Backbone bond lengths (Angstrom), bond angles and torsions (degrees), N, CA, C in turn:
res aa  C-N    CA-C-N  psi(-1)  N-CA   C-N-CA  omega(-1)  CA-C   N-CA-C  phi
1 X - - - 1.463 - - 1.525 109.76 -
2 X 1.346 117.04 132.59 1.455 120.45 -177.63 1.519 110.87 -74.80
3 X 1.311 116.30 143.50 1.449 120.94 175.35 1.514 108.88 -70.79
4 X 1.329 116.83 155.85 1.452 120.50 179.56 1.509 111.64 -148.80
5 X 1.325 114.53 169.21 1.455 121.39 175.52 1.521 107.53 -134.69
6 X 1.334 116.09 162.77 1.451 121.65 176.69 1.517 109.46 -116.59
7 X 1.344 115.92 137.27 1.446 122.06 174.60 1.522 109.04 -120.75
8 X 1.347 116.14 145.94 1.458 120.76 177.10 1.524 108.72 -87.73
9 X 1.334 116.86 121.53 1.459 121.89 -179.54 1.528 110.40 -81.48
10 X 1.332 116.49 170.20 1.465 121.93 -176.25 1.526 111.86 -59.55
11 X 1.347 117.17 -30.70 1.464 119.78 -179.12 1.527 112.93 -86.61
12 X 1.338 116.14 5.42 1.459 120.57 177.77 1.512 114.69 91.32
13 X 1.318 117.63 -8.50 1.463 120.89 178.49 1.529 110.71 -80.36
14 X 1.328 114.54 165.02 1.462 119.90 -179.10 1.526 110.90 -98.02
15 X 1.322 115.36 136.93 1.466 120.97 173.75 1.518 108.01 -109.32
16 X 1.331 116.32 123.66 1.458 120.31 178.62 1.531 109.34 -93.16
17 X 1.336 115.57 122.36 1.451 121.79 179.93 1.523 108.97 -110.47
18 X 1.331 116.20 136.41 1.458 121.15 -179.66 1.522 110.76 -105.61
19 X 1.317 114.74 145.28 1.457 121.14 178.41 1.530 109.08 -68.15
20 X 1.339 116.45 118.49 1.451 121.61 -179.22 1.527 109.92 -121.03
21 X 1.330 115.46 144.93 1.464 120.02 175.77 1.528 109.67 -70.78
22 X 1.320 115.98 151.54 1.454 120.84 176.07 1.531 109.49 -71.11
23 X 1.325 115.83 144.26 1.453 119.86 -179.72 1.524 111.88 -63.57
24 X 1.327 115.69 -32.44 1.462 120.38 -178.72 1.517 109.07 -157.25
25 X 1.316 115.10 161.10 1.463 120.53 175.21 1.522 110.21 -65.77
26 X 1.326 116.22 -33.96 1.460 120.44 179.76 1.525 111.19 -62.27
27 X 1.331 117.87 -36.55 1.457 120.90 178.27 1.520 110.81 -61.30
28 X 1.318 117.30 -46.37 1.455 121.01 178.75 1.521 110.56 -62.63
29 X 1.324 117.25 -39.09 1.462 120.69 177.68 1.521 111.08 -63.56
30 X 1.342 117.27 -42.93 1.466 120.80 -179.17 1.526 111.18 -65.85
31 X 1.326 116.83 -39.53 1.460 120.55 178.54 1.524 110.82 -63.58
32 X 1.322 116.16 -40.11 1.456 120.44 179.99 1.529 111.05 -67.00
33 X 1.335 117.07 -38.54 1.459 120.80 177.55 1.522 111.32 -65.75
34 X 1.332 115.83 -36.79 1.467 120.68 -178.44 1.520 112.22 -78.87
35 X 1.342 116.66 -33.05 1.467 121.54 -178.01 1.534 109.66 -126.27
36 X 1.334 117.35 70.56 1.471 120.27 -174.12 1.522 114.57 -62.39
37 X 1.340 117.49 -21.16 1.459 118.01 -179.75 1.519 113.00 -73.81
38 X 1.344 116.94 1.88 1.466 119.46 167.28 1.526 110.26 -62.76
39 X 1.340 115.75 -17.41 1.463 120.18 177.80 1.520 112.67 -78.80
40 X 1.321 118.11 -3.37 1.457 121.04 -174.50 1.519 111.38 -52.36
41 X 1.337 114.72 125.65 1.468 121.56 -177.73 1.520 111.90 -112.98
42 X 1.341 116.55 -5.59 1.456 120.44 -174.59 1.526 110.04 -141.88
43 X 1.331 116.48 43.47 1.454 121.37 -173.43 1.528 113.36 -64.30
44 X 1.329 117.31 -17.10 1.457 119.53 -178.70 1.527 112.62 -87.82
45 X 1.325 118.06 -3.69 1.448 120.85 178.85 1.520 110.11 -82.82
46 X 1.325 115.90 165.34 1.464 120.42 -177.65 1.522 111.60 -65.72
47 X 1.344 115.91 -36.42 1.459 120.62 -179.62 1.535 109.38 -124.66
48 X 1.336 117.41 81.02 1.464 119.94 -178.47 1.521 111.82 -63.85
49 X 1.318 115.49 150.76 1.455 121.44 -179.85 1.528 110.08 -68.04
50 X 1.331 115.44 160.75 1.458 121.08 175.97 1.525 108.18 -136.65
51 X 1.349 115.99 159.94 1.461 120.60 -176.61 1.518 111.21 -129.05
52 X 1.313 114.76 142.50 1.457 123.79 179.11 1.524 108.28 -116.65
53 X 1.332 117.14 125.48 1.454 120.35 -179.69 1.529 110.48 -74.45
54 X 1.327 115.75 124.27 1.459 121.15 172.79 1.527 109.30 -86.94
55 X 1.343 115.86 -50.89 1.467 119.05 -178.91 1.520 110.68 -168.03
56 X 1.324 115.67 143.61 1.461 121.36 165.35 1.514 107.88 -87.11
57 X 1.334 115.75 146.52 1.466 121.30 -178.26 1.535 110.52 54.17
58 X 1.311 114.80 57.20 1.464 121.99 -179.81 1.526 109.97 -78.27
59 X 1.314 116.35 123.13 1.453 120.40 179.17 1.517 112.34 -67.79
60 X 1.322 115.84 135.36 1.470 121.85 178.84 1.529 108.73 -115.11
61 X 1.335 118.42 120.15 1.466 120.80 -177.98 1.517 112.11 -82.10
62 X 1.334 115.02 165.73 1.458 121.04 163.30 1.525 106.52 -129.29
63 X 1.318 117.99 -161.15 1.462 120.57 -175.92 1.526 113.31 -66.97
64 X 1.341 117.40 -18.15 1.457 120.46 -174.82 1.527 114.37 -115.56
65 X 1.336 117.04 -34.08 1.464 119.87 -172.03 1.530 110.77 -120.91
66 X 1.350 115.58 140.58 1.459 119.66 -178.71 1.526 111.47 -72.27
67 X 1.340 117.11 -27.66 1.466 121.68 178.77 1.528 109.54 -133.09
68 X 1.312 115.84 66.88 1.469 120.48 -178.64 1.533 110.52 -67.66
69 X 1.342 116.08 -39.26 1.458 121.35 -179.82 1.527 109.31 -129.39
70 X 1.328 115.33 172.70 1.459 120.83 177.54 1.526 109.21 -130.27
71 X 1.317 116.40 114.07 1.463 123.20 177.62 1.527 109.01 -82.55
72 X 1.333 117.12 137.04 1.466 120.00 -177.16 1.528 112.22 -57.45
73 X 1.328 117.31 -49.29 1.467 121.03 179.14 1.529 109.52 -145.81
74 X 1.321 115.16 143.84 1.452 121.01 164.82 1.523 107.57 -118.39
75 X 1.333 115.52 121.69 1.461 122.15 175.34 1.531 108.98 -115.72
76 X 1.320 115.93 161.19 1.462 122.80 167.04 1.516 107.26 -119.32
77 X 1.338 117.22 139.05 1.454 117.99 176.83 1.527 110.15 -92.69
78 X 1.311 116.67 -179.80 1.459 121.71 -173.73 1.532 111.74 -64.05
79 X 1.344 117.37 -20.43 1.460 121.92 179.08 1.528 112.69 -97.17
80 X 1.331 116.40 7.26 1.454 119.51 178.75 1.516 113.87 78.73
81 X 1.328 118.11 21.82 1.465 121.53 178.73 1.531 108.89 -89.31
82 X 1.333 118.29 118.33 1.472 120.68 176.65 1.535 110.15 -61.54
83 X 1.325 115.45 130.37 1.458 121.65 -177.09 1.515 109.14 -120.89
84 X 1.334 116.04 110.37 1.467 123.27 -177.29 1.522 108.36 -92.85
85 X 1.332 116.59 124.80 1.461 120.96 -174.35 1.524 110.33 -122.21
86 X 1.322 115.52 128.28 1.455 122.36 172.48 1.525 108.36 -117.48
87 X 1.329 115.90 131.73 1.456 122.27 -176.67 1.518 109.64 -108.50
88 X 1.325 116.42 131.02 1.467 121.53 178.02 1.521 109.31 -139.70
89 X 1.306 116.86 134.05 1.467 119.56 171.45 1.524 109.55 -80.93
90 X 1.322 115.86 156.05 1.465 119.68 180.00 1.524 111.72 -63.11
91 X 1.331 116.93 -21.49 1.457 120.50 179.80 1.523 112.49 -78.83
92 X 1.326 118.07 -6.46 1.464 121.77 177.90 1.528 108.48 -62.33
93 X 1.309 116.75 123.85 1.467 121.12 -173.80 1.529 113.52 -87.43
94 X 1.330 116.96 -4.22 1.466 118.08 -179.26 1.515 110.97 -66.98
95 X 1.305 115.97 151.33 1.456 120.83 -177.40 1.522 110.59 -68.91
96 X 1.328 115.24 153.42 1.471 120.43 178.32 1.526 109.96 -60.82
97 X 1.327 116.00 -36.55 1.467 119.31 -179.62 1.527 110.69 -62.04
98 X 1.328 115.97 -40.53 1.471 119.73 -178.57 1.527 110.66 -64.46
99 X 1.336 116.58 -42.51 1.462 121.00 -179.46 1.522 110.75 -63.13
100 X 1.334 117.00 -44.11 1.459 121.02 -179.75 1.522 110.82 -67.87
101 X 1.329 117.26 -43.52 1.461 120.99 179.27 1.520 110.97 -60.61
102 X 1.322 116.35 -38.65 1.459 121.90 178.21 1.530 110.41 -60.37
103 X 1.326 116.78 -48.46 1.467 120.66 179.64 1.525 111.56 -62.14
104 X 1.330 117.44 -41.80 1.460 120.40 -179.96 1.530 111.31 -65.42
105 X 1.331 117.25 -35.62 1.466 121.08 173.15 1.524 110.60 -58.57
106 X 1.324 115.30 -48.57 1.465 119.92 -179.74 1.524 111.02 -58.64
107 X 1.330 115.61 -49.61 1.460 120.15 -175.23 1.525 112.15 -64.68
108 X 1.327 116.09 -45.12 1.468 120.27 -176.75 1.523 111.67 -62.25
109 X 1.320 116.52 -36.14 1.459 119.97 -178.59 1.523 112.37 -86.90
110 X 1.315 117.30 -30.11 1.459 120.28 179.76 1.526 111.73 -62.40
111 X 1.328 117.02 -44.03 1.462 119.26 -176.95 1.522 111.97 -67.23
112 X 1.318 117.08 -18.83 1.466 121.34 -179.90 1.523 111.64 -96.36
113 X 1.337 116.88 -38.98 1.463 121.04 -167.24 1.526 115.02 -111.44
114 X 1.336 118.93 2.99 1.458 120.10 176.14 1.526 109.93 -100.67
115 X 1.310 120.05 98.03 1.464 119.90 173.61 1.526 109.46 -70.21
116 X 1.312 117.34 150.68 1.461 121.03 -178.34 1.523 110.68 -59.13
117 X 1.339 116.85 -31.46 1.465 120.31 -179.72 1.532 111.59 -62.20
118 X 1.327 116.69 -35.16 1.461 118.97 179.34 1.522 110.64 -70.78
119 X 1.320 117.04 -41.23 1.457 120.01 179.05 1.529 110.20 -61.52
120 X 1.334 116.17 -43.10 1.456 119.72 177.40 1.532 111.32 -61.67
121 X 1.327 116.20 -43.42 1.463 120.67 -178.37 1.532 111.24 -64.70
122 X 1.329 116.91 -40.19 1.465 120.16 179.67 1.531 110.60 -67.38
123 X 1.332 116.98 -39.23 1.469 120.16 176.70 1.525 110.56 -62.81
124 X 1.328 116.60 -43.12 1.461 120.56 179.43 1.527 110.93 -62.83
125 X 1.336 116.86 -40.08 1.464 120.57 179.18 1.527 111.05 -65.44
126 X 1.338 116.95 -39.66 1.463 120.92 177.42 1.522 110.87 -63.03
127 X 1.324 116.91 -42.43 1.466 121.04 178.58 1.518 110.73 -64.86
128 X 1.330 116.00 -42.53 1.469 120.18 -179.63 1.525 111.58 -61.16
129 X 1.341 117.04 -38.11 1.467 120.62 178.83 1.524 111.56 -62.45
130 X 1.333 116.05 -28.17 1.466 120.72 178.62 1.523 111.57 -93.45
131 X 1.341 115.69 8.99 1.479 121.77 -179.33 1.527 111.66 58.42
132 X 1.340 114.72 39.38 1.458 120.28 178.30 1.525 109.56 -120.23
133 X 1.317 116.41 148.96 1.459 121.81 179.66 1.527 108.19 -81.03
134 X 1.345 119.03 120.84 1.469 121.76 -172.31 1.530 114.36 -55.76
135 X 1.320 117.76 -47.04 1.467 119.75 -178.43 1.526 111.42 -63.06
136 X 1.326 116.25 -36.00 1.459 119.82 178.71 1.528 110.84 -67.79
137 X 1.336 116.24 -42.27 1.467 120.38 178.04 1.530 110.21 -59.77
138 X 1.331 115.77 -46.33 1.460 120.00 -178.08 1.527 111.10 -67.25
139 X 1.327 117.33 -41.06 1.460 119.67 -179.57 1.520 111.52 -64.52
140 X 1.335 117.13 -39.44 1.462 120.47 177.01 1.517 110.70 -64.76
141 X 1.329 116.84 -36.12 1.460 121.83 178.54 1.529 110.85 -66.18
142 X 1.332 116.27 -43.07 1.466 121.13 -175.01 1.518 113.32 -83.60
143 X 1.325 116.59 -32.80 1.458 121.03 -170.79 1.516 109.61 104.71
144 X 1.302 116.06 154.53 1.459 121.29 -171.39 1.522 114.14 -68.76
145 X 1.334 117.69 -19.31 1.463 120.28 -175.17 1.524 113.35 -94.29
146 X 1.329 118.62 7.12 1.470 121.58 -178.15 1.526 109.55 -108.92
147 X 1.335 116.58 132.22 1.459 122.33 179.64 1.524 110.79 -75.44
148 X 1.335 116.64 130.76 1.457 120.63 177.64 1.522 110.89 -64.51
149 X 1.332 116.22 -38.72 1.467 120.18 -179.76 1.525 111.17 -63.02
150 X 1.319 116.08 -43.29 1.470 119.81 178.72 1.523 110.46 -64.36
151 X 1.327 116.76 -39.78 1.465 119.87 179.67 1.521 111.02 -61.51
152 X 1.341 117.43 -47.22 1.466 119.44 -179.85 1.523 111.14 -65.20
153 X 1.317 117.70 -32.55 1.472 120.41 174.65 1.524 110.80 -64.87
154 X 1.330 116.74 -37.40 1.468 120.75 176.93 1.526 110.86 -64.32
155 X 1.329 116.37 -41.38 1.470 120.26 177.69 1.523 109.58 -59.90
156 X 1.333 116.59 -46.81 1.465 121.20 -179.70 1.527 111.19 -61.56
157 X 1.322 116.70 -44.44 1.473 120.76 179.95 1.522 110.97 -61.92
158 X 1.325 116.84 -45.40 1.469 120.65 179.30 1.523 111.48 -61.83
159 X 1.321 116.31 -42.45 1.462 120.37 -179.00 1.524 110.89 -63.74
160 X 1.316 116.67 -46.01 1.467 120.76 -179.09 1.530 111.52 -64.91
161 X 1.333 116.36 -31.28 1.464 120.75 -179.54 1.525 112.49 -84.47
162 X 1.334 117.12 -3.10 1.458 119.85 -176.68 1.508 112.93 73.89
163 X 1.347 116.45 17.87 1.462 120.58 179.37 1.516 108.16 -86.43
164 X 1.313 115.78 85.98 1.451 122.61 -177.97 1.520 109.47 -129.04
165 X 1.317 115.20 169.83 1.466 120.46 178.54 1.531 108.01 -125.59
166 X 1.307 116.16 128.90 1.458 121.97 177.06 1.523 108.60 -108.31
167 X 1.326 116.29 123.18 1.462 120.79 -173.51 1.523 110.50 -124.77
168 X 1.329 115.46 124.17 1.464 122.00 173.37 1.525 107.67 -98.08
169 X 1.331 117.05 122.12 1.462 121.82 -179.89 1.516 109.33 -115.35
170 X 1.332 116.42 134.14 1.466 121.30 178.44 1.515 108.89 -156.46
171 X 1.335 116.31 165.35 1.458 119.21 173.19 1.522 110.23 -71.86
172 X 1.325 116.17 -34.21 1.464 121.61 174.97 1.522 107.95 -141.02
173 X 1.320 117.16 126.73 1.461 121.41 176.09 1.520 108.29 -102.58
174 X 1.319 118.19 114.74 1.468 121.05 -176.24 1.524 111.90 -66.44
175 X 1.337 114.98 158.39 1.460 119.76 -174.32 1.518 112.10 -62.26
176 X 1.336 117.85 -31.05 1.463 119.60 179.71 1.527 110.88 -64.14
177 X 1.334 116.15 -41.96 1.460 119.94 178.68 1.523 110.86 -70.52
178 X 1.319 117.44 -34.95 1.467 120.96 177.08 1.528 110.44 -58.10
179 X 1.325 115.75 -44.55 1.467 119.30 -178.51 1.525 110.48 -62.25
180 X 1.329 116.36 -41.64 1.469 120.24 179.50 1.527 110.29 -63.83
181 X 1.331 116.32 -44.11 1.471 120.48 179.73 1.520 110.49 -61.32
182 X 1.329 116.98 -45.80 1.465 120.51 179.76 1.526 110.91 -60.48
183 X 1.328 116.09 -44.34 1.464 119.91 -179.04 1.525 110.48 -62.78
184 X 1.328 117.15 -48.68 1.463 120.14 -178.98 1.520 111.28 -63.08
185 X 1.318 116.55 -39.68 1.461 119.89 -178.43 1.517 111.70 -65.87
186 X 1.318 117.40 -32.66 1.465 120.86 177.82 1.524 111.79 -74.93
187 X 1.332 117.31 -30.25 1.456 121.14 -173.89 1.529 113.56 -91.80
188 X 1.310 117.80 -28.11 1.462 120.71 -171.28 1.522 111.27 -91.56
189 X 1.318 116.10 133.57 1.451 122.56 178.27 1.537 107.73 -154.79
190 X 1.316 119.07 124.41 1.471 128.83 14.29 1.524 114.60 -92.11
191 X 1.326 119.07 2.96 1.466 120.49 179.27 1.527 110.06 -70.88
192 X 1.331 115.24 156.43 1.456 121.78 -179.07 1.526 108.85 -129.72
193 X 1.327 116.64 143.48 1.464 122.18 179.04 1.524 108.41 -125.32
194 X 1.332 116.02 127.32 1.460 121.32 -174.20 1.530 109.48 -136.55
195 X 1.324 116.18 149.08 1.454 121.99 170.53 1.519 109.30 -116.86
196 X 1.322 117.16 140.76 1.458 120.80 177.68 1.523 109.28 -132.96
197 X 1.313 115.75 121.69 1.457 121.47 171.73 1.526 108.34 -88.95
198 X 1.330 116.87 128.65 1.470 121.13 175.66 1.527 107.07 -120.65
199 X 1.315 115.11 99.84 1.457 120.65 -179.22 1.534 110.01 -86.63
200 X 1.322 115.03 146.54 1.459 121.90 180.00 1.526 109.32 -110.37
201 X 1.337 115.47 121.88 1.458 120.81 178.69 1.532 108.23 -113.54
202 X 1.342 116.24 129.08 1.461 121.72 -172.06 1.523 110.25 -131.20
203 X 1.337 115.91 143.01 1.459 120.47 174.93 1.511 111.44 167.11
204 X 1.330 116.40 144.42 1.469 123.40 176.20 1.534 112.25 53.29
205 X 1.332 115.71 40.25 1.458 120.00 177.73 1.509 114.48 75.22
206 X 1.332 117.46 11.75 1.462 122.08 -177.93 1.523 108.93 -117.74
207 X 1.332 116.10 139.16 1.463 121.61 172.51 1.520 108.16 -124.11
208 X 1.323 116.31 127.85 1.460 121.72 179.23 1.524 108.90 -123.55
209 X 1.331 116.44 129.87 1.462 122.26 177.68 1.524 108.71 -105.14
210 X 1.330 116.09 125.21 1.465 121.09 -174.12 1.528 109.45 -121.35
211 X 1.347 118.02 106.85 1.464 120.79 179.13 1.525 112.33 -87.08
212 X 1.306 115.56 148.14 1.468 121.49 175.80 1.522 108.88 -143.64
213 X 1.322 116.15 126.51 1.455 121.53 179.59 1.518 110.19 -77.75
214 X 1.325 116.20 134.36 1.468 120.94 174.14 1.509 108.64 -127.79
215 X 1.326 115.59 152.76 1.445 119.56 174.90 1.515 114.92 86.32
216 X 1.330 118.21 -4.17 1.459 120.67 178.53 1.507 108.33 -92.92
217 X 1.315 116.89 100.93 1.452 120.68 -173.12 1.516 111.03 -74.85
218 X 1.326 117.37 166.41 1.459 122.52 -179.25 1.522 111.56 -58.09
219 X 1.352 117.14 -36.54 1.447 120.08 179.91 1.528 110.72 -62.25
């Protein structure tokens, strides 16, 4: 039996929504790009974090190739911490080890081969595709009292220090992957490793996306 939730409609009646699988991995990726705050990990705090999309399918270089791999999403948070996101549906048959190894490849090479100028250029290109002025988008994200130059310097400092966040997103994160995420998150510093389940509930013409953080231990 599928899990479900109830929502109160405008007329006061209840709408029952059932947990449905995503039609494709691309759909989940597009939703995340459009609604980046699905990544929220601290929504109960007074000042919850926010995320700014730099690029979908961000190329990751190695020592030989400028785009050796392709990261699903690169976001920046309000503190200028690069956030690398890989999206996988539960139906993905690849081993948990392969998924984790892939992310570690991305992270290890990104901190070495991503100059801040490229990140800025990719963000500007993403804004241009949406017919938006990049500086205006960033200023609205940060607030009027924050310097854009200081923010980009913070991004550069975090990247050089290896202060990044690696996020695995899926509709269901299996217990084996949870254990790996918890272990890595406890061992890695200043990098952080997080898993987020984003379940899709559908019914009566309504779609609700419900994120839940996994793998973030009390410590």
